[in-house]
NUTOR-663083 format. One record per atom (N, C-alpha, C): residue number from 0; residue in one letter; z, x, y. Coordinates in Angstrom, 2 decimals, padded with zeros to 5 digits, m for minus. Each point is the difference from the previous one (the first is absolute). Example, Ala and Ser with C-alpha at 12.3 -4.5 7.8 and 13.67 -1.06 7.14 Angstrom:
2
<0; 'a'; <007.80; 013.19; m005.69>>
<0; 'a'; <000.00; m000.89; 001.19>>
<0; 'a'; <000.00; 000.90; 001.20>>
<1; 's'; <m000.72; m000.35; 001.05>>
<1; 's'; <000.06; 000.82; 001.19>>
<1; 's'; <000.73; m000.77; 001.09>>
//
This chain:
96
<0; 'x'; <000.11; 000.87; m001.18>>
<0; 'x'; <m000.06; m000.81; 001.15>>
<0; 'x'; <m000.19; 000.92; 001.35>>
<1; 'x'; <m000.76; m000.45; 000.83>>
<1; 'x'; <m000.19; 000.86; 001.16>>
<1; 'x'; <000.13; m000.76; 001.24>>
<2; 'x'; <000.25; 000.55; 001.03>>
<2; 'x'; <m000.01; m000.83; 001.31>>
<2; 'x'; <m000.66; 001.16; 001.02>>
<3; 'x'; <m000.69; m000.41; 001.05>>
<3; 'x'; <m000.59; 001.08; 000.82>>
<3; 'x'; <000.45; 000.04; 001.45>>
<4; 'x'; <000.33; 001.12; 000.40>>
<4; 'x'; <000.19; 000.21; 001.32>>
<4; 'x'; <m001.16; 000.78; 000.74>>
<5; 'x'; <000.02; 000.66; 000.93>>
<5; 'x'; <m001.08; 000.64; 000.66>>
<5; 'x'; <m000.57; 001.12; m000.61>>
<6; 'x'; <000.81; 000.68; m000.76>>
<6; 'x'; <m000.33; 001.37; m000.61>>
<6; 'x'; <000.56; 000.28; m001.38>>
<7; 'x'; <000.77; m001.02; m000.59>>
<7; 'x'; <000.41; 000.17; m001.37>>
<7; 'x'; <000.28; m001.30; m000.67>>
<8; 'x'; <000.36; 000.02; m001.25>>
<8; 'x'; <000.35; m001.15; m000.76>>
<8; 'x'; <001.25; 000.38; m000.72>>
<9; 'x'; <000.81; m001.12; m000.41>>
<9; 'x'; <001.08; 000.22; m000.83>>
<9; 'x'; <m000.33; m000.53; m001.38>>
<10; 'x'; <000.41; 000.52; m000.96>>
<10; 'x'; <m000.25; m000.69; m001.27>>
<10; 'x'; <001.52; m000.06; m000.74>>
<11; 'x'; <000.26; m001.13; m000.71>>
<11; 'x'; <001.21; m000.17; m000.62>>
<11; 'x'; <m000.12; 000.91; m001.25>>
<12; 'x'; <000.83; 000.89; m000.13>>
<12; 'x'; <000.08; 000.95; m001.24>>
<12; 'x'; <m000.01; m000.94; m001.32>>
<13; 'x'; <m000.84; 000.41; m000.94>>
<13; 'x'; <m000.01; m000.88; m001.23>>
<13; 'x'; <001.41; 000.21; m000.85>>
<14; 'x'; <000.75; 000.90; 000.54>>
<14; 'x'; <001.35; 000.20; m000.73>>
<14; 'x'; <001.06; m000.79; 000.63>>
<15; 'x'; <m000.37; m000.77; 000.97>>
<15; 'x'; <001.05; m000.74; 000.96>>
<15; 'x'; <m000.12; m001.44; m000.65>>
<16; 'x'; <001.26; m000.64; m000.33>>
<16; 'x'; <000.02; m001.41; m000.51>>
<16; 'x'; <001.01; m000.70; 000.97>>
<17; 'x'; <m000.36; m000.83; 000.88>>
<17; 'x'; <000.91; m000.83; 000.95>>
<17; 'x'; <000.44; m001.31; m000.53>>
<18; 'x'; <001.08; m000.23; 000.40>>
<18; 'x'; <000.65; m001.33; m000.26>>
<18; 'x'; <000.58; m000.67; 001.31>>
<19; 'x'; <m000.59; m001.07; 000.54>>
<19; 'x'; <000.46; m000.55; 001.18>>
<19; 'x'; <001.02; m001.15; m000.16>>
<20; 'x'; <000.96; m000.14; 000.81>>
<20; 'x'; <001.02; m000.94; m000.11>>
<20; 'x'; <000.41; m000.37; 001.42>>
<21; 'x'; <000.89; m001.05; m000.02>>
<21; 'x'; <000.55; m000.53; 001.34>>
<21; 'x'; <000.33; 000.90; 001.03>>
<22; 'x'; <000.66; 001.06; m000.47>>
<22; 'x'; <000.59; 000.86; 001.07>>
<22; 'x'; <m000.82; 001.50; 000.09>>
<23; 'x'; <m001.19; m000.12; m000.68>>
<23; 'x'; <m000.79; 001.28; 000.37>>
<23; 'x'; <m000.89; 000.35; m001.14>>
<24; 'x'; <000.11; 001.11; m000.56>>
<24; 'x'; <m000.95; 000.57; m001.14>>
<24; 'x'; <000.70; 001.19; m000.56>>
<25; 'x'; <m000.28; 000.11; m001.39>>
<25; 'x'; <000.44; 001.22; m000.76>>
<25; 'x'; <m001.34; 000.47; m000.50>>
<26; 'x'; <m000.14; 001.37; 000.05>>
<26; 'x'; <m001.33; 000.62; m000.41>>
<26; 'x'; <000.53; 000.99; m001.05>>
<27; 'x'; <m000.56; m000.01; m001.16>>
<27; 'x'; <000.32; 000.94; m001.05>>
<27; 'x'; <m001.26; 001.06; m000.17>>
<28; 'x'; <000.29; 001.29; 000.16>>
<28; 'x'; <m000.97; 001.12; m000.22>>
<28; 'x'; <000.02; 000.25; m001.50>>
<29; 'x'; <m000.81; m000.50; m000.74>>
<29; 'x'; <000.16; 000.11; m001.39>>
<29; 'x'; <m000.19; 001.30; m000.58>>
<30; 'x'; <m000.80; 000.76; 000.73>>
<30; 'x'; <m000.35; 001.38; m000.51>>
<30; 'x'; <001.24; 000.87; 000.20>>
<31; 'x'; <000.94; m000.17; 000.99>>
<31; 'x'; <001.10; 000.73; 000.17>>
<31; 'x'; <001.29; m000.64; m000.45>>
<32; 'x'; <m000.24; m001.38; m000.08>>
<32; 'x'; <001.40; m000.75; m000.42>>
<32; 'x'; <000.79; m000.24; 001.18>>
<33; 'x'; <m000.42; m000.03; 001.13>>
<33; 'x'; <000.79; m000.18; 001.37>>
<33; 'x'; <m000.14; m001.39; 000.46>>
<34; 'x'; <001.16; m000.43; 000.44>>
<34; 'x'; <m000.05; m001.39; 000.61>>
<34; 'x'; <000.25; 000.07; 001.58>>
<35; 'x'; <m000.70; m000.76; 000.71>>
<35; 'x'; <000.08; m000.07; 001.37>>
<35; 'x'; <000.15; m001.59; 000.42>>
<36; 'x'; <000.67; m000.26; 001.13>>
<36; 'x'; <000.29; m001.20; 000.54>>
<36; 'x'; <m000.34; m000.09; 001.41>>
<37; 'x'; <m000.22; m001.11; 000.57>>
<37; 'x'; <m000.23; m000.29; 001.45>>
<37; 'x'; <000.06; m001.31; 000.26>>
<38; 'x'; <000.39; m000.34; 001.29>>
<38; 'x'; <000.43; m001.30; 000.54>>
<38; 'x'; <m001.33; m000.92; m000.01>>
<39; 'x'; <000.01; m001.04; 000.73>>
<39; 'x'; <m000.97; m001.08; 000.14>>
<39; 'x'; <m001.22; 000.69; 000.75>>
<40; 'x'; <000.36; 000.79; 001.19>>
<40; 'x'; <m001.14; 000.64; 000.58>>
<40; 'x'; <m000.74; 000.99; m000.81>>
<41; 'x'; <000.71; 000.64; m000.73>>
<41; 'x'; <m000.80; 001.12; m001.07>>
<41; 'x'; <m000.81; m001.00; m000.89>>
<42; 'x'; <000.52; m001.01; m000.51>>
<42; 'x'; <m000.76; m000.81; m000.93>>
<42; 'x'; <m001.24; m000.51; 000.73>>
<43; 'x'; <000.08; m000.55; 001.23>>
<43; 'x'; <m001.20; m000.36; 000.79>>
<43; 'x'; <m001.03; 000.95; 000.09>>
<44; 'x'; <000.45; 001.36; 000.34>>
<44; 'x'; <m000.90; 000.99; 000.06>>
<44; 'x'; <m000.62; 000.33; m001.27>>
<45; 'x'; <000.70; m000.05; m001.18>>
<45; 'x'; <m000.64; 000.25; m001.32>>
<45; 'x'; <m000.85; m000.91; m000.26>>
<46; 'x'; <000.21; m001.37; 000.14>>
<46; 'x'; <m001.00; m000.99; m000.27>>
<46; 'x'; <m001.29; 000.20; 000.87>>
<47; 'x'; <000.24; 000.33; 001.29>>
<47; 'x'; <m001.09; 000.28; 000.79>>
<47; 'x'; <m001.08; 001.01; m000.55>>
<48; 'x'; <000.63; 001.16; m000.49>>
<48; 'x'; <m000.72; 000.95; m000.77>>
<48; 'x'; <m000.84; m000.37; m001.19>>
<49; 'x'; <000.76; m000.89; m000.86>>
<49; 'x'; <m000.66; m000.64; m001.19>>
<49; 'x'; <m001.11; m000.88; 000.39>>
<50; 'x'; <000.15; m000.65; 001.22>>
<50; 'x'; <m000.99; m000.95; 000.35>>
<50; 'x'; <m001.06; 000.67; 000.93>>
<51; 'x'; <000.07; 001.21; 000.15>>
<51; 'x'; <m000.94; 000.86; 000.63>>
<51; 'x'; <m000.12; m000.38; 001.58>>
<52; 'x'; <001.00; m000.24; 000.53>>
<52; 'x'; <m000.01; m000.45; 001.39>>
<52; 'x'; <000.20; 001.31; 000.96>>
<53; 'x'; <m000.76; m000.02; 001.03>>
<53; 'x'; <000.13; 001.03; 001.05>>
<53; 'x'; <001.50; 000.19; 000.34>>
<54; 'x'; <000.38; 001.30; 000.35>>
<54; 'x'; <001.25; 000.17; 000.55>>
<54; 'x'; <000.35; m000.81; 001.28>>
<55; 'x'; <m000.97; m000.14; 000.73>>
<55; 'x'; <000.33; m000.74; 001.42>>
<55; 'x'; <000.25; m001.47; m000.48>>
<56; 'x'; <m000.60; m000.53; m001.04>>
<56; 'x'; <000.40; m001.54; m000.26>>
<56; 'x'; <001.23; m000.01; m000.68>>
<57; 'x'; <000.43; 000.92; m000.80>>
<57; 'x'; <001.40; 000.15; m000.56>>
<57; 'x'; <000.94; m000.03; 001.09>>
<58; 'x'; <m000.07; 000.89; 000.91>>
<58; 'x'; <000.88; 000.25; 001.11>>
<58; 'x'; <000.11; m001.42; 000.84>>
<59; 'x'; <m001.21; m000.64; 000.19>>
<59; 'x'; <000.01; m001.09; 000.82>>
<59; 'x'; <000.76; m001.11; m000.59>>
<60; 'x'; <m000.17; m000.15; m001.46>>
<60; 'x'; <000.69; m001.10; m000.68>>
<60; 'x'; <001.63; 000.28; m000.16>>
<61; 'x'; <000.21; 001.38; 000.03>>
<61; 'x'; <001.51; 000.34; m000.09>>
<61; 'x'; <000.63; m000.43; 001.49>>
<62; 'x'; <m000.87; 000.38; 001.10>>
<62; 'x'; <000.59; m000.41; 001.30>>
<62; 'x'; <000.20; m001.49; 000.24>>
<63; 'x'; <m000.96; m000.78; m000.45>>
<63; 'x'; <000.04; m001.43; 000.07>>
<63; 'x'; <001.15; m000.61; m000.73>>
<64; 'x'; <000.05; 000.36; m001.27>>
<64; 'x'; <000.93; m000.60; m000.98>>
<64; 'x'; <001.49; 000.35; 000.22>>
<65; 'x'; <000.25; 001.28; 000.51>>
<65; 'x'; <001.26; 000.48; 000.08>>
<65; 'x'; <000.41; 000.08; 001.64>>
<66; 'x'; <m000.80; m000.44; 000.82>>
<66; 'x'; <000.13; m000.08; 001.31>>
<66; 'x'; <000.57; 001.43; 000.74>>
<67; 'x'; <m000.79; 000.93; m000.54>>
<67; 'x'; <000.13; 001.37; 000.66>>
<67; 'x'; <m001.25; 000.51; 000.70>>
<68; 'x'; <000.20; 000.64; 001.09>>
<68; 'x'; <m001.28; 000.51; 000.79>>
<68; 'x'; <m000.92; 000.87; m001.12>>
<69; 'x'; <m001.21; m000.22; 000.48>>
<69; 'x'; <m001.10; 000.63; m000.74>>
<69; 'x'; <000.08; 001.47; m000.42>>
<70; 'x'; <000.46; 000.67; 001.25>>
<70; 'x'; <000.23; 001.47; m000.10>>
<70; 'x'; <001.03; 000.36; m001.05>>
<71; 'x'; <001.05; m000.67; m000.03>>
<71; 'x'; <001.04; 000.10; m001.02>>
<71; 'x'; <m000.47; m000.21; m001.34>>
<72; 'x'; <m000.79; m001.06; m000.22>>
<72; 'x'; <m000.60; m000.40; m001.37>>
<72; 'x'; <m001.06; 001.08; m000.54>>
<73; 'x'; <m000.80; 000.58; 000.94>>
<73; 'x'; <m000.91; 000.96; m000.36>>
<73; 'x'; <000.87; 001.28; m000.35>>
<74; 'x'; <001.12; 000.32; 000.75>>
<74; 'x'; <000.85; 001.26; m000.40>>
<74; 'x'; <000.67; m000.17; m001.40>>
<75; 'x'; <000.60; m001.31; m000.11>>
<75; 'x'; <000.47; m000.33; m001.46>>
<75; 'x'; <m001.10; 000.18; m001.00>>
<76; 'x'; <m001.09; m000.52; 000.17>>
<76; 'x'; <m001.02; m000.05; m000.92>>
<76; 'x'; <m000.43; 001.61; m000.40>>
<77; 'x'; <m000.20; 000.69; 001.04>>
<77; 'x'; <m000.51; 001.45; m000.12>>
<77; 'x'; <001.16; 000.75; m000.88>>
<78; 'x'; <001.30; m000.25; 000.34>>
<78; 'x'; <001.11; 000.70; m000.66>>
<78; 'x'; <m000.10; m000.34; m001.34>>
<79; 'x'; <000.02; m001.23; m000.51>>
<79; 'x'; <000.19; m000.50; m001.28>>
<79; 'x'; <m001.19; 000.58; m000.73>>
<80; 'x'; <m001.31; 000.04; 000.51>>
<80; 'x'; <m001.20; 000.51; m000.82>>
<80; 'x'; <000.23; 001.51; m000.13>>
<81; 'x'; <000.78; 000.68; 000.87>>
<81; 'x'; <000.05; 001.36; m000.08>>
<81; 'x'; <001.06; 000.26; m001.18>>
<82; 'x'; <000.93; m000.78; m000.09>>
<82; 'x'; <000.98; 000.06; m001.34>>
<82; 'x'; <m000.67; m000.45; m001.11>>
<83; 'x'; <m000.80; m000.89; m000.13>>
<83; 'x'; <m000.74; m000.30; m001.13>>
<83; 'x'; <m000.85; 000.98; m000.42>>
<84; 'x'; <m000.78; 000.70; 000.89>>
<84; 'x'; <m000.70; 001.15; m000.34>>
<84; 'x'; <000.78; 001.07; m000.47>>
<85; 'x'; <000.97; 000.30; 000.62>>
<85; 'x'; <000.92; 001.21; m000.38>>
<85; 'x'; <000.47; m000.10; m001.41>>
<86; 'x'; <000.31; m001.32; m000.38>>
<86; 'x'; <000.57; m000.14; m001.52>>
<86; 'x'; <m001.27; m000.36; m000.84>>
<87; 'x'; <m001.25; 000.28; 000.36>>
<87; 'x'; <m001.17; m000.22; m000.66>>
<87; 'x'; <m000.22; m001.30; m000.52>>
<88; 'x'; <000.54; m001.13; 000.65>>
<88; 'x'; <m000.26; m001.31; m000.43>>
<88; 'x'; <m001.32; m000.52; 000.49>>
<89; 'x'; <m000.41; 000.57; 001.03>>
<89; 'x'; <m001.38; m000.20; 000.71>>
<89; 'x'; <m000.70; 001.44; 000.16>>
<90; 'x'; <m001.32; m000.14; m000.07>>
<90; 'x'; <m000.66; 001.19; 000.23>>
<90; 'x'; <m000.91; m000.26; 001.15>>
<91; 'x'; <m000.14; 001.11; 000.98>>
<91; 'x'; <m000.72; 000.02; 001.16>>
<91; 'x'; <m001.38; 000.78; m000.23>>
<92; 'x'; <m001.13; m000.65; 000.29>>
<92; 'x'; <m001.28; 000.72; m000.33>>
<92; 'x'; <m000.63; m000.14; 001.22>>
<93; 'x'; <m000.96; 001.05; 000.33>>
<93; 'x'; <m000.86; 000.13; 001.06>>
<93; 'x'; <m001.30; m000.97; m000.30>>
<94; 'x'; <m000.32; m000.52; 001.05>>
<94; 'x'; <m001.31; m000.86; m000.12>>
<94; 'x'; <m001.12; 001.09; m000.25>>
<95; 'x'; <m000.96; m000.69; m000.87>>
<95; 'x'; <m001.23; 000.83; m000.29>>
<95; 'x'; <m001.16; m000.40; 000.85>>
//
């Protein structure tokens, strides 16, 4: 699963298995046996990645749904994506 930004895409790692629940999300990295959890906003970002939504759209939805300013929503989205990438739950690929 990929979504596109201006110069790269993110792909959900095939070794990541996610379970959404009322309070957020739990993600298992099956290759490493590590479990990660996030709140509702993290779950919203993960669903956006799975649905191949642009980053800006994800941030706009978070801003609207949680009544936070768009700049903060973008920062939270960027930070969460960086954490997912660091844990190898998503992979960043340059556009070809």
